[in-house]
N, C-alpha and C positions, 0 to 999 in steps of 0.2 A: 504494501499499499504505499511504505513513505518511497521508494523509488519511483512508482509511478507518478505521486505527485511532484518528485522532483522533476521527471522527466519533462512531464507537462510545464511546469515553470520555467525549463531551460531552452524547449520549443518556444515558449512564448517570449523569452527573451531573446531568443536569437533571431526570431521573426521582426520582435519590436525593433531590436538593436538595427538589423537591415534596413528596414522601412525608414526607420527615424535617418540613418545617414543618407539614405538615397535620395529621403527629401531636402536634407541640407544639401546634397553636394550638389543635386540637379539645380535647388535653387540659388547658388553660388554660380554655378554653370550662367544659367538663364542671366543672373545680375551682371555676370562681369560681360557677356556679348553685348547687351544693353548697353553698360556704361561704355564699352569699347569704341562703339557706332558713335553714340553721344560725344568722347571726347575727340575722335578722327573730328566728327562733324565741327568740332567747335575750332580744333586746329587749322584746319582749311579756312572758315570764316573768317579766324584770326589774321590768318596771313594775308589778307584783304583790305582788313578795315584801315581807314584811312585815319594813323595817327593823329596829325593836325588836327583833322575836322573834327575829330572827338572834343579834341583840347579847347577849339574856338565853338562849339555846339552852342547855340543860346536856349537849347533845351533841356542842358544840364539841370539836373533837380538839386537844389542844394541839400547838403550833406553836414553833421555834427560828428565827429568823432567823439565817441564817449569811452574814455579808459580807465576803470575803475584801479587803483592802485593801492595795494594794502604791502608793506616792509618790501617795499622795491629799491632801495636805497642804491643798490648795487648798479641796476640797469637802468632808472629813472631817465637820468640826463640823454644818454643815448635813445632812448625810445622817444624822447621828446622831440629829440632832434630830428631823428627818422621821421616822426609825423607832419614835422614842419617842412621837410623836403617834399611831401607828396605834391604831384602835379595835379590840381584840380583846384579851379577857379573859386568855386561857390562853397568852401568849407571852413568850418569851424573846428576847433580840437577844444576839448574840454576833459581835463585831467582830474579826475575824483580820488580826494587823496580820503581813503576811507579809515580814518582814526588810525593811520600808522602808527607803529609804537617804536621805527627805526628813526631815519632823519630823511626819510621820501620826501616831505616837505621841504625841509633845509635847501637840502640838494636842490629842488627844483626853484625854492626863491632866489637861493645865491647865484646859480648858473642861467636864469633868465631874468634877473633883474624885476622881479615880482614884488609888487605892492599892495597891499588889503584897500579894498573898494568899498563901497556902503551899498552896492547893488545888491536886491533885494528880488527875489523870483516866486512866481505860485507852486502853489504845492498841490497840483492837480492830481498828481498820485501823492497818496502818503507814504512818507519816508521819515527816517531819522535827521535830526535838525542840523540845518548848515551852521558851520563855525565861521566861515569867511570865504571870499569870494576872492581870488585875485587875478590881477592882469600887469603884463609886463610893461615895463617904461620906454622900452626899444620897439621901434616903429617895425622891425624886421618881426617883432612876433605878436602882430594885433591880434591875430588868429586863436591866439593863446587863452585859456580860460581856466584855473585850478580853482577847484572847488575842495575846501577842506571841511569835512563832514564827521559826525561820531561814527563808530564802527557800527556796521550794520549787515556787514555781508554784500556780497558782490551783486544780488539782487538789487538791493537797496542802494547801492551805491550806483546801478544804472537808472534806477527810477529817477535819482536827484539828477543825473546827468539828463533825464529825459522831460525834466520841468525846469531844467536851466536851459535847455537849446529851442530852438524856434524855426530850426530847418523842415524841410519835407521830409527827409530821411537823417535816420542817425545810425551811425555805424557802433557797433558793439565790439571791441576788439579788447584784448587782454594787453596791460600798458608794458609787458615783458614783448612784444610782440616787434618785429619791423617790418613796414610794410612796402612793396614795390613802389617805385615813385608814380608808376600808373597804374596802380592798383584800383582806382576807382572809376579811372574813365574805361578800365575793363568792366568793373564791377554793373556798373549802370547801363551796360547793353543793352540787358531785357528790358529794362524802365524807357529807354527811349525809342525800343520798339516793338514794346508792347500794346499800343494803339490804348484804347478804352479800356484796356483790362488793367483791374489793380495789381500790381506788382507789391505784394506785402512783404515779401522778404528778399533777400539776394545773399547766397553764400560764395565761399571761393575755397582753393586747395590751401591748407595749411602744412609749411614746409618746415623742415627740423633744421636748425644752424648749428649742432653740436660738433667745436671742432672747423665752424666755418670763418672765414677773413670777413670783417666787418671794418668799413670806412667810411666816418661820417654817416651813420646811419643807415649805411646799406650796404646790401651784401653782397661781397666783390666773386667770392671762393667758394663753393661747397665742398665738402669731401666726405666720404663714409667716415662717419666718428670713431675715432679709438676704442671708447668703450662699447662693449659686446650689449651691455644694456641699451643704449643710445641706436646702435646699429638697427636692434631687433623694431624699436619702435617706430625709425625709416621705414621700415618695410611694412609695419603695420598700417602705417599713414597711407604709403604707396596702396594698400588692398583698400583703406574705407575711402581716400579722397578720388581714387582712381577708376577702381574697379565697383564702387559699393553706391557713394550718392550722386554720381550722374545719372545711374539706372532710374532710382527712385525721383528724382526731379524730372525727368522726361515722362513720368508718368503723374506729373504734378501730387505725390506720394512722400514728398520728402520729410520728415516728422523731426529732424534735429539741423538745425543753422548752427556751425561751432561756436564755442561762446568765444574762441580766440579770434573770430573774423566772420562777420556780416552785417549787412545793412537792413534797417525795417523801417516800413512805412509809419511815422510817427504819429499818425492821426489815428491809425487803427490802433496802434500800441495803447493809447491814451484811451480809446473805445474798450479796450479789452481789461483795461485796469493794471497795465505793467506787468513788472516781472513779480512772481510769487515768490514771497518770502517764506513760504513753507515747505519748500522743497530745494536741495542742492542741487537738481539737475533743471535748473530755471532758464536755460537755453532752450530745449527739448520741450519744455511743458510751455512756454511761450507760442512756441512756432505750432502745437497741438491746438492749441487753443484759439489762434489765430485761424487755423484750417475751419476750426467747428463755425467760428462768429462767421467769415465768410460761407460756408455752406449753409448754415441756418437763416442767412440771409439774402439767398440767392444772389450773392455779387460774384460777377466773373473775376476771376482770379487768378493768380500763380505764385507758388514759393518756388523761387528760381535759384539756379545754381550755376557757377561757373567752373569747367575745368580746368583754371589757370592756378600756378603756383604763384598766389599773391599775398600770401602773407608767412613772416618765418618767427619761429620762436625755439625757445632753448629746451630739450626734453629731458625728464628727470634721470639725472644719472647715476643713482643708487635706488636698490631694491626697496627700502624702505619708503623712500618718498614714491616712488612710481606705486607701490601696495596701495598705499592713501590716496594715489589719485586716483585708482581702477575701483578702489574701494568707494570712493564718492561717485564715480560714474554708476558702478551696480545700483546705489541707493537712489540716484536720481532716474534713473531709469525704472525702478520699482514704483518711486513714488508718481511720475506719469503716467504709466500704465493705471495705475491705481486711481488716480484723480478721472483719467478720462476713459475707464472701462465701459462706458456706454457707447463708443464707438466702436467696441466690437461686434463685427458682423451686421452693423448698423446701416441699410441700403442707403440713409440721409449723408452719409460720409461715403460710399462709392469705394473705390479701392483702397481709400482709406483703413476703411471700416473691415473690406474683405482681403486684404492682403497686407497691407504696411503693418496694423494695429497687429495682426495672426503671426506675421515674420519676426516681430519685433519680440512678441508675447513667446515665443517658439525656440526661435534660434538665438534670441539674446538673454532673456530673464531665465527661460526653464533649461538651457543647453546646458549651463555647469552641475546643475541635479542630474541631469541624465548622464553626463559622464561620467560623472563620480560614481554614481548609483550602478550605473553600469560595470564599471569595473569593480566596486565593491562583491557585487553579486556574483560576477565571474570568479573573483577569487574565492567567494564561500565556496560555487560549486566546483573549483578546482581540488581544494581542500577534500571536499566530498567525494569526490571522484567521478564526478558526471560532467567534467569540462570536454567541450568540442573543440581539441586543440588546432586541427586544420580551420576550422570556422575562424578561430580567435586570430591566428597569425594571416589569414587571406584578407580579414576586415582591417586588420592592424596595416597592413602593408596597404592596400587601399587608401585608406584615410591617410595614413603618411606619405604618398605619394600623391595624391590628390591634394592636400594642403600645401605643399611644397611645391609644385606645380603652379598653384594659382599665385605664390607669392611670386617665383620666378618671372611667371606672365605678368603681376603687377610692375617687377622692374623692368622688364623689357619693353611695355609700353611707357613708363618715363622715358626710357631712353629713346624710343621711336618719336616722343612727342615733343618733350622738353629737353632732355640730355644734359641735364644740368650738372651732370659725372663727367669730368674731364678725364680723368684716369680710368684705364682698364683695369687697373689693380682695385679700384674703388668697388666697381662693376662686381669684381669677384667677392671682394669682401660680403658685399652685400646679399650676393648667391649662396656663399658660405655660410651665414646667418640664417639663410629661409632655409636651409637644410638640417641647421641643426634646433632651430626653434621649437617645432613639434615635440623633440626629446627634453629639452633642458629647460624650454620658457613657457610653453603652452599650460604646463601642470598648474606652473604659479597663478596666472592668469585665472584657472579653474579655481584655486583657492581663494585668490583674491574675493571673486565673484561670491564666492559664499560665504566668506566673512563678510562681505557687503550685505547680504541677505540677514544673515545672523545680526549685524548690528543695527539694522533696518526696524526688524522685528523684535527687538529686545529693548527697541528707544535709543539707542546711541546712534542718533540719526541727523545730529548738528553740524554743521561747519563746514568749510572747504576743505581742511586738512591743509597745513601750512606748507608751502614748497620753498625750499632753499635754493634760491639761483647761485650759479657759480658765476654768472655775468659773459657777456659775449668776449671773441675773442676780436677786439678792435684794432684799429691802427689810425693813428693820427695823421 
């Protein structure tokens, strides 16, 4: 009797794992192919865009850059310099010092000759009090506003910036990021060609700068990071930004605009109440709320994406910091899916309800439990002597081969479209990293995700998780 029950469980396990793997692998293939088509279409379109006509276009929407800063004294001066160098006429730069405990504010004041103004702004979106608004005495920095406020977290800082800005769109970026000088000229393309359609938000590719050369706030040369941890994240970012988001955006089903870089329609953000303080996944939650607002009000809209490396940031360089980041991402995903569970299989939301939400639920939230649970169950049946070893090794080989092929394909797409790495040795390092990732890194991501679930359901669900920056490698 016992052996019969175990036999049934083993069969159920084998079929279950097999069909789950087929679902995930086939999803990756479809998403990758769709993304490849969109990336190639964009690169062809980009090659014929007139740069000068974009700069001089009278239809450029006005944009405010809102950059929350918390304990960013190491990079704040270079980051502001980078923002000031951006080629875009209708631009305002708002740095929101979110109650930093270090010398972030002092560094900004000293290096950009700032003075305290008596300016007062409306609190359309409720947020923590502003302690002071600073402007520069130098004419070269007239676009710059520095807002000092009580600490309230990233969402609160962006809400303060949204209250302060008066432009049509605002760009939400992390202050530790560096933007390409033409970033906004590229990013507003969907808005310029959108016609009567409301363009609610536009995202772009975020690239990693670990061990890159930076000069005067501009990325001069990038290379494969020396740190294995940073190289793994480069490959992860390739997969996400080149083989993931373009596909979802093509179906107007993108649920996430990266917190590191994206622009949002200010009118819509005010209408939906700004960023949500109740989640650490504020970027994803806002986009989901905007989707719902547009669809429930029958507004013709698009959440767009530009597959172009427009934003550069520093990746965590040790496992402790990286683990905190991934823990936070997991908690944010759980919160967003719970907040908007009414989207699931709801015809009101079309492809969002039938495809995007279920995919995030199964392939993002539940995947770590399925993987860990499957491994644990296999260990148990192996100990009991019921393991199907040929099936196990065949499935293991399939998953390993597929995952490494997807990663190498993402590296290839990067090289075909943008060719940011000048050295063949850099590309070989990335390929080697892709081959090792499933063995010595992926298990850690599963562990971090499960820990994120544990923290969420036990109430340890607050805060960004402080990131210690090493700073960019700069040249004067």
